[in-house]
Structures are given as structure tokens and as C-alpha cells.
C-alpha positions as CSV (number, residue, x, y, z in Angstrom):
1,M,0.0,0.2,-0.2
2,R,0.9,3.4,-0.6
3,T,-0.4,6.6,0.6
4,S,0.0,10.2,1.1
5,E,1.7,12.4,3.9
6,D,-1.7,12.5,5.3
7,G,-2.8,9.0,4.5
8,L,-5.0,9.4,1.6
9,F,-4.8,5.9,-0.5
10,H,-2.7,6.3,-3.9
11,R,-2.6,2.2,-4.1
12,A,-3.9,-0.6,-2.1
13,N,-3.1,-3.6,-3.4
14,R,-5.3,-6.8,-3.5
15,M,-5.0,-8.8,-0.3
16,F,-5.4,-5.9,1.6
17,C,-8.7,-4.9,-0.3
18,Q,-10.0,-8.2,0.9
19,W,-8.9,-7.7,4.6
20,S,-10.8,-4.3,4.1
21,G,-13.4,-5.3,2.1
22,F,-13.5,-2.5,0.2
23,S,-12.1,-2.8,-3.3
24,S,-9.4,-0.6,-4.3
25,E,-11.6,2.1,-6.8
26,E,-13.4,2.5,-2.8
27,L,-9.9,3.2,-1.1
28,V,-7.3,5.3,-3.8
29,G,-8.5,8.8,-3.6
30,R,-11.0,8.2,-1.4
31,R,-10.4,7.3,1.9
32,R,-7.7,7.2,4.2
33,F,-5.9,4.5,5.7
34,Q,-6.7,6.0,9.3
35,D,-10.4,5.7,8.4
36,L,-10.1,2.1,8.1
37,L,-9.1,2.0,11.6
38,T,-10.7,1.8,15.2
39,V,-11.0,4.5,17.2
40,G,-8.4,3.8,19.3
41,G,-6.3,3.0,16.3
42,R,-7.3,6.6,15.1
43,I,-5.8,8.2,18.3
44,F,-2.5,6.1,18.3
45,H,-1.9,7.8,14.3
46,Q,-2.6,11.2,15.1
47,T,-0.9,11.2,18.6
48,H,2.5,9.0,17.6
49,W,2.3,7.5,14.2
50,A,2.3,10.7,12.1
51,P,4.8,12.6,14.2
52,L,7.1,9.2,14.4
53,L,7.5,8.9,11.0
54,R,7.9,12.6,10.2
55,M,10.4,12.7,13.4
56,Q,12.4,8.7,11.9
57,G,11.0,8.5,8.6
58,S,10.0,4.7,9.5
59,I,7.7,2.5,12.3
60,S,7.9,-1.4,12.2
61,E,6.1,-3.7,14.2
62,V,3.1,-1.3,15.0
63,K,0.0,-3.7,16.2
64,L,-3.3,-2.1,15.4
65,E,-7.1,-3.0,14.5
66,L,-8.6,-3.0,10.9
67,S,-12.1,-2.2,10.6
68,R,-13.7,-4.3,7.9
69,R,-16.7,-2.4,5.5
70,D,-19.5,-5.2,7.6
71,G,-18.3,-3.9,10.8
72,T,-15.8,-6.9,12.1
73,T,-12.3,-6.0,12.8
74,I,-9.2,-7.9,12.3
75,P,-5.4,-7.8,13.9
76,I,-2.8,-6.1,11.6
77,V,1.0,-5.7,12.1
78,V,2.2,-2.8,10.2
79,N,5.6,-1.6,8.3
80,A,6.0,2.2,7.3
81,L,8.5,4.1,5.5
82,R,8.3,8.0,4.7
83,H,10.2,9.1,1.5
84,E,10.1,11.4,-1.4
85,Q,8.5,10.5,-4.6
86,G,7.7,13.1,-7.9
87,G,8.1,15.9,-5.5
88,Q,5.7,14.9,-2.5
89,M,6.1,12.8,0.7
90,V,4.6,9.5,0.7
91,H,4.0,6.6,3.1
92,D,4.6,2.8,1.8
93,I,2.7,0.5,3.7
94,A,3.2,-3.3,4.6
95,A,0.8,-5.0,7.0
96,F,0.2,-8.8,7.6
97,V,-2.8,-10.5,9.8
98,A,-1.6,-11.1,13.2
99,R,-4.5,-13.3,14.5
100,D,-2.4,-15.3,16.4
101,R,-0.3,-13.1,17.5
102,D,-3.2,-11.3,18.7
103,A,-4.6,-14.5,20.5
104,Y,-1.4,-14.8,22.4
105,E,-1.2,-11.2,23.1
106,R,-4.7,-11.5,24.7
107,E,-4.2,-14.7,26.2
108,L,-0.7,-12.9,27.9
109,V,-3.3,-10.2,29.1
110,A,-5.8,-12.6,30.6
111,S,-3.2,-14.8,32.5
112,R,-1.5,-11.8,34.1
113,R,-5.4,-10.6,35.3
114,R,-5.6,-14.2,36.7
115,L,-2.4,-13.9,37.9
116,E,-3.2,-10.6,39.6
117,E,-6.6,-12.0,41.3
118,L,-4.6,-15.3,42.7
119,V,-2.5,-13.2,44.3
120,A,-4.8,-10.6,45.4
121,E,-6.6,-13.9,47.0
122,A,-3.9,-15.1,48.5
123,N,-3.5,-11.9,50.3
124,R,-6.5,-11.7,51.7
125,L,-6.3,-15.4,52.5
126,H,-3.1,-14.5,54.4
127,A,-4.5,-11.5,56.2
128,E,-7.5,-13.4,57.2
129,A,-4.9,-15.9,58.5
130,Q,-3.1,-13.8,60.5
131,D,-6.0,-11.9,62.1
132,R,-7.5,-15.8,62.8
133,A,-3.9,-16.4,64.5
134,L,-3.4,-13.6,66.1
135,F,-7.3,-13.9,67.6
136,A,-6.1,-16.9,68.5
137,E,-2.9,-15.9,70.4
138,Q,-4.8,-13.1,72.5
139,M,-7.8,-16.2,73.2
140,V,-4.5,-18.8,74.7
141,G,-2.9,-15.5,76.7
142,I,-6.8,-14.5,78.2
143,V,-7.8,-17.4,79.5
144,S,-4.7,-18.7,80.4
145,H,-4.3,-15.6,82.5
146,D,-8.0,-16.5,83.8
147,L,-7.1,-20.1,84.9
148,R,-5.0,-18.7,87.1
149,N,-7.2,-17.8,90.2
150,P,-9.0,-21.2,89.9
151,L,-6.0,-23.0,90.3
152,S,-4.6,-20.7,92.9
153,G,-7.8,-21.8,95.0
154,I,-7.2,-25.3,94.1
155,A,-3.5,-25.6,95.3
156,M,-4.4,-23.2,98.3
157,G,-7.8,-26.0,99.2
158,T,-5.0,-28.8,98.6
159,A,-2.5,-27.6,101.2
160,L,-5.3,-27.0,104.0
161,L,-6.7,-30.6,103.3
162,A,-2.8,-31.6,103.7
163,R,-2.5,-30.8,107.0
164,G,-5.7,-32.7,108.5
165,D,-6.1,-36.4,109.6
166,L,-6.3,-38.2,106.4
167,T,-6.2,-42.0,105.4
168,D,-3.9,-43.6,102.8
169,S,-6.3,-43.4,100.1
170,Q,-7.3,-40.2,100.8
171,Q,-3.9,-38.7,101.2
172,R,-2.9,-40.6,97.7
173,T,-6.0,-38.9,96.3
174,L,-4.8,-35.6,97.4
175,S,-1.7,-35.8,95.9
176,R,-2.6,-36.7,92.5
177,I,-4.8,-33.3,92.9
178,G,-1.4,-31.4,93.5
179,R,0.3,-33.0,91.3
180,S,-2.3,-32.0,88.5
181,T,-2.2,-28.9,89.4
182,E,1.2,-28.1,89.2
183,R,1.2,-29.2,86.1
184,A,-1.8,-27.2,84.7
185,T,-0.1,-24.7,86.2
186,R,2.8,-25.1,84.5
187,L,1.2,-25.6,81.3
188,I,-0.1,-22.3,81.8
189,A,2.9,-20.8,82.8
190,D,4.5,-22.0,79.2
191,L,1.0,-20.6,77.0
192,L,1.4,-17.4,79.0
193,D,5.1,-17.1,77.8
194,F,4.4,-18.3,74.4
195,T,1.5,-15.8,74.0
196,Q,4.2,-13.4,75.3
197,A,7.1,-13.9,72.9
198,R,4.9,-14.0,69.8
199,L,3.0,-11.1,70.6
200,G,5.2,-9.0,72.7
201,G,7.9,-9.6,70.7
202,G,10.2,-11.9,73.5
203,L,9.7,-12.7,76.8
204,K,11.2,-10.5,79.6
205,V,13.7,-10.9,81.7
206,T,15.1,-9.1,85.2
207,I,18.5,-9.8,84.5
208,Q,20.7,-9.2,87.9
209,S,24.2,-10.7,89.2
210,I,24.3,-14.2,90.3
211,D,26.3,-17.7,91.1
212,L,25.4,-19.7,87.9
213,H,26.0,-22.5,89.1
214,R,24.5,-22.3,92.4
215,V,20.9,-21.2,90.9
216,V,21.6,-24.3,88.6
217,G,22.9,-26.9,91.5
218,D,19.7,-25.6,93.5
219,A,17.2,-26.0,90.3
220,T,18.7,-29.7,89.6
221,D,18.8,-30.5,93.4
222,E,14.9,-29.7,93.8
223,L,13.8,-31.4,90.4
224,A,15.4,-34.5,91.6
225,L,13.1,-34.5,94.2
226,A,10.4,-34.8,91.8
227,Y,12.2,-37.3,89.4
228,P,12.6,-39.6,92.2
229,K,13.7,-42.8,90.5
230,R,15.6,-41.2,87.8
231,G,18.8,-40.2,88.3
232,L,19.6,-36.8,87.9
233,K,22.8,-34.9,88.4
234,H,24.3,-31.3,88.5
235,S,27.9,-30.9,87.4
236,S,29.9,-27.9,86.8
237,A,32.9,-26.5,85.3
238,G,35.0,-23.6,84.5
239,D,35.0,-20.0,86.1
240,R,33.6,-19.8,89.7
241,G,32.0,-16.5,90.0
242,L,28.9,-14.1,88.9
243,C,27.2,-13.8,85.8
244,D,24.7,-11.4,84.3
245,A,20.9,-13.2,84.0
246,D,17.3,-13.6,85.2
247,P,17.3,-16.1,88.1
248,D,13.9,-17.0,87.7
249,R,14.3,-18.0,83.5
250,L,17.5,-19.7,84.6
251,V,15.3,-22.1,86.4
252,Q,12.5,-22.0,84.2
253,L,15.4,-22.8,81.4
254,V,16.5,-26.0,84.1
255,V,13.0,-27.1,84.6
256,N,12.0,-27.2,80.8
257,L,15.5,-29.0,79.9
258,V,15.5,-31.6,82.7
259,S,11.6,-32.3,81.8
260,N,12.2,-32.9,78.3
261,A,15.6,-34.8,79.0
262,M,13.1,-37.2,81.3
263,T,10.7,-37.3,78.7
264,Y,12.7,-38.5,75.9
265,G,15.9,-40.2,77.9
266,T,16.4,-43.5,78.6
267,Q,14.8,-44.7,81.7
268,D,17.5,-46.2,83.5
269,R,20.3,-43.8,82.9
270,P,21.3,-40.7,84.6
271,V,20.3,-37.2,82.9
272,V,23.0,-34.7,84.0
273,V,22.5,-30.9,84.2
274,T,25.7,-29.0,83.3
275,S,26.3,-25.4,84.1
276,S,29.7,-24.0,82.9
277,M,31.4,-20.3,82.8
278,D,34.7,-18.9,81.1
279,D,35.2,-15.3,81.0
280,T,32.8,-14.2,78.0
281,T,30.5,-17.2,78.0
282,V,27.7,-18.8,80.2
283,S,26.7,-22.7,79.2
284,V,23.6,-24.7,80.8
285,A,23.1,-28.1,78.6
286,V,21.3,-31.2,79.5
287,H,22.4,-34.7,78.5
288,N,20.3,-38.2,78.0
289,H,20.9,-41.1,77.1
290,G,18.4,-42.5,74.3
291,P,17.9,-42.5,70.3
292,A,19.1,-40.1,68.2
293,I,16.8,-37.5,67.5
294,P,16.2,-37.4,63.2
295,Q,18.1,-34.6,61.7
296,D,14.8,-33.3,60.3
297,V,13.3,-32.6,64.3
298,Q,16.3,-31.3,65.4
299,D,16.3,-28.5,62.3
300,R,12.9,-27.4,64.1
301,M,13.4,-28.6,67.9
302,F,13.0,-25.0,69.0
303,E,9.8,-24.3,67.5
304,P,6.8,-24.5,69.0
305,M,4.6,-27.6,68.8
306,T,7.7,-29.4,68.5
307,R,7.7,-32.9,70.0
308,G,10.8,-34.8,69.6
309,S,8.6,-38.9,69.4
310,E,5.2,-39.5,69.4
311,S,5.8,-41.7,72.5
312,A,2.6,-41.9,75.4
313,N,4.9,-39.3,77.4
314,A,5.6,-36.7,74.9
315,A,1.8,-36.8,74.1
316,R,1.1,-34.9,78.0
317,S,3.1,-32.0,76.1
318,V,1.9,-29.6,74.0
319,G,5.5,-28.9,72.5
320,L,6.3,-25.6,74.1
321,G,8.9,-26.3,76.4
322,L,11.5,-25.8,74.4
323,F,10.0,-23.0,72.2
324,I,10.1,-21.3,75.8
325,V,14.1,-22.5,76.3
326,R,14.9,-20.8,72.8
327,Q,13.2,-17.4,74.1
328,I,14.9,-17.2,77.6
329,A,18.1,-17.7,75.6
330,Q,17.4,-15.0,73.2
331,A,16.3,-13.0,75.7
332,H,19.5,-12.6,77.4
333,G,21.3,-12.5,74.5
334,G,22.4,-15.9,73.5
335,T,20.9,-19.1,71.4
336,A,20.1,-22.5,72.2
337,H,21.3,-25.5,70.1
338,V,21.1,-29.5,69.8
339,R,23.3,-32.6,69.5
340,S,22.0,-35.8,69.2
341,T,23.6,-39.4,68.1
342,A,23.4,-42.9,69.0
343,E,26.7,-43.3,70.4
344,E,26.4,-39.8,72.4
345,G,22.7,-39.1,73.0
346,T,21.1,-35.9,73.3
347,T,22.4,-32.6,74.6
348,L,20.6,-29.5,74.4
349,R,22.6,-26.4,75.6
350,V,22.0,-23.0,76.0
351,M,25.1,-20.1,75.5
352,F,25.0,-16.7,75.9
353,P,27.1,-13.8,77.2
354,R,28.5,-13.6,80.7
355,R,27.7,-10.0,81.0
356,H,24.2,-9.0,79.4
357,P,24.6,-5.5,77.4
358,L,22.2,-3.5,79.2
């Protein structure tokens, strides 16, 4: 095809006439190329096509919609060259039908739209899940806090009843009530710590100067009374003296580590609690014998709701103890680690700086 600079047809080949539905006589000298375009194409011709041809002399691979005589449209890709012919500027235009390309582009646009919709839906579901999780954690904290009062009442009532004259059967029943109350109290404490760690950005600690070996040793001695049929020993190593830590949180850490060792360790082998300290670092470790922990479990040992096995003893726990151990370690500026092999057994260790950066 050839047109004048204003788009008037000078020549139209047979193929283009078939596409448009107009004869050559109806086009040449009577219609302009841009008149056969859709509204969007005419706007593009005016704002981009004509200025670009004047500036750079050619246009390549421009996709337009050709309006046919019967009112339908077909997609075409157009190349144009501007040059002088017989003393006037003309445009030589080459076009080809691009139905496949048009279908491909439309599919790309539709796929992108579907992807955007899927991303928006995923973001919405993620936001809803976060809201539900936040609500659940808040409810756990509220309910756990409210359960403390009735449990305290049960504990006080149990202590008062224990002062009276009881038969052996009554004494055993009262002891079971006491142990159950203690377990429930520990569970609630763990749930409250879990909620604080998740919603409050970590556990709160009250740092003071303490004797590490004495605090860990006293905690181990008290725990030994709770496990009279199991061997539990304390070993100290390294420097003596003071370090910076929260003694209550440190006792809680030892309790959780020992409880884990007693749950998963071999029943007839002792559990050893080791406290050690050098010039810069404090370490508290608990070792037990037993089967090696699989590596995939080791990798998530300190995540919430994680258990080392599906044993009956493990089923009594909700799996927050080691998560809280790691939170205590982090609150002291430290880390928690696990090492477990069939030959050496399992050691859970917490390390943190001897002097806390206040």
C-alpha cells in the first residue's frame, strides 16, 4: 500500500482490499488509511504514527485493529516507510494479519489478570489467617491468665486439706490432685510465655548478678525430688563467680530442659545438668541417653508445637517447653542448640554472654 502524508490511499493491493472489504476503487483517492482503523487506532495514528514518521522516517511492528466494511475487525501488524516520490512525501505501508499474535497477547493479558486476582486472593487469605492466628494467641493469653486464679484456689485448698488427718487413700488422692494442679500451672505458665513471646516480641527478663552454678545446682536438686526414680545430677565446670542473668528464667530454662530429657531419655540412665562459664560465655546443658533425634526434627526442635517423638510421655506436652527455652536464651542475648547421636545421646545447650549488654 501507498498513501500520501495525510494518509490518503494512492495504491491498495488485492490482499488488503480483501481484508478490509473495500475495493481498490473505493479506497484510492477516496479514503485515508487511518479511517479504516478503530477509534483507538485513529488516536494512535494522530498522536504517535504521524509524528514518528516525520521524525524518524519509519515505523516497525505496530499492532493495530483494522475495521472492515461489515463492521468486524481484524488485528494487523504494520510497518511504514516515509520517503519522497515525484516531489511529494509518501508512505509505503506493509501489513500482515496477526490473529495468532493477537490471540497470544490476549491470552497473556488474561493470564496476567488471573494471576493478579490469585495474588490478591492469596493476600486476602494470608491477612485473614494472620488475624485468626492473632485472635487465637490473644485468646490463649486471656484464658490462661484467667485460669490462674481457680488453680491457685485448688492449690491452697489442697495444702489445707493435707494438714488434716487423712487416710492413706485420701492422701494418695490429694497427692494426685496436687500433682495435676502443678502440671496445669506449668502448662498455663508456658502458654502465657508463648503468647508474650509471639505477641510481645520476646520474653521479659530481669537481669541481675547471680551465681550461675548455685542457681542451676539448686534447681537441679529440687527437680531430683520430683523424679525420685530417675538419676539426675548437676555438674559445674569452668570459672566460679557471678554472671548477668534472670535467676527465675534460668530456673525455668533448667526445668524445661530436664523435663524434655526425662520425657525422651532412656529411663535407666542418668540425666546430667552441666553449668559452665568462662571469661565471656555462660553455658547450661542437659544431657540424656537414648535414640538419636532425626535431623529433620533437630532442625525444628525449638519451634513451637514440636515434639521429639510420639511416645505416651510426649503426648502429655503441647510442645512449648523448648520454644520457651530458646526465647529465654534470646532474651539473654544467646542461642539454643541441640546435638544428638546414637553413640553420645542428646545434649540441649543454651549459651549467652556472661555480661549482659544493658
